[in-house]
N, C-alpha and C positions, 0 to 999 in steps of 0.2 A: 504493499499499499504506500501510495505516495503522500507526502505531507505537503506537497506544493499548493498553493492557493493561486487561483488566477483572478485577477482584478481587471475589471473591464471599466475603462473610463472614457466618457465620451469627449472628445475634443470640442472645445467652443468654435462656433463658427465665426467668421470676421465681423459679422453683424453683432453677434453677441458680445464679442470683444469690445466693438466700438460702443455699443450701448452702455456696458459697464463702465467704460473710461468717461463717456459723456456724462453719465449720471454722477460720477465722482467730480468732475469738472463744473456740473451745475450746482452741485451742492456747495462747492467752493466759491463760486460766483455769488450765488444768493447770500451766502454767509458774510462774504467779505463787502459786498455792495448791495444791501438789501433795498436800498432806494432806487435801484435801477430795475428791479423786477415788480411786476404786478402781482406777486403771489409770495408766500412766505415759504421758509424752508421745509415746512411739514407738507407742502404741496409738490415738491419735487418729484416724488414718485409718480404722480399722476401726469406731470408735464413730460417726464422721460417716457411714460407710455404713449402718449399722444405724438411724441416726436418718433418713436418706434412705428406707430402706425402710419404717420406721414411718410417715412422713409419706405415702407412697404408699398405705399401707394405712389411713391416718387414724386410727391408734392412737398417736400419738406424744404424749410429755409435754413440755410447753413451760414447765416451772416452773423449769429450770435457769438459772443465771446466764448461760450462753454463749447460750442462746436468747434471753433478755432482751436481752442485748447486741446480739445481731444484729438484733432487731426494732428496737432504738433507732437502730442505725447505718443501717438502711433506712428509717426513719420509718414503721414499722409500728405501728399501735395494739397494745398488747399484750393482745389479747383473742383467744381461740381462732378467732372467726369472722372477725376482720379479718385474721389471719395466713392462714387458709384462702382468703379471698378474694384476697389478694396472691399466694399460691402458684398459684391457678388462673388469674389473668390473666396475659397475657403483654406488657403495655405498659410 
């Protein structure tokens, strides 16, 4: 009998990675400059969900600081097509 254990982990898609980093960036932005946002920090999860839905429909606005910060952290060129290419690939 073998004592080996097989652990299966599912890799995150690039969209999942992006949304995770975007969420962190948005928390930072709202915490550091709440006067620039029309919502409180406790509403960030719902804003992130709305952004995820907008990305799925390809109607997202990428002009916000949190979006720019997420691109920078993930080394994505800050151009719409580069962002879309990253989100579509799973490498």
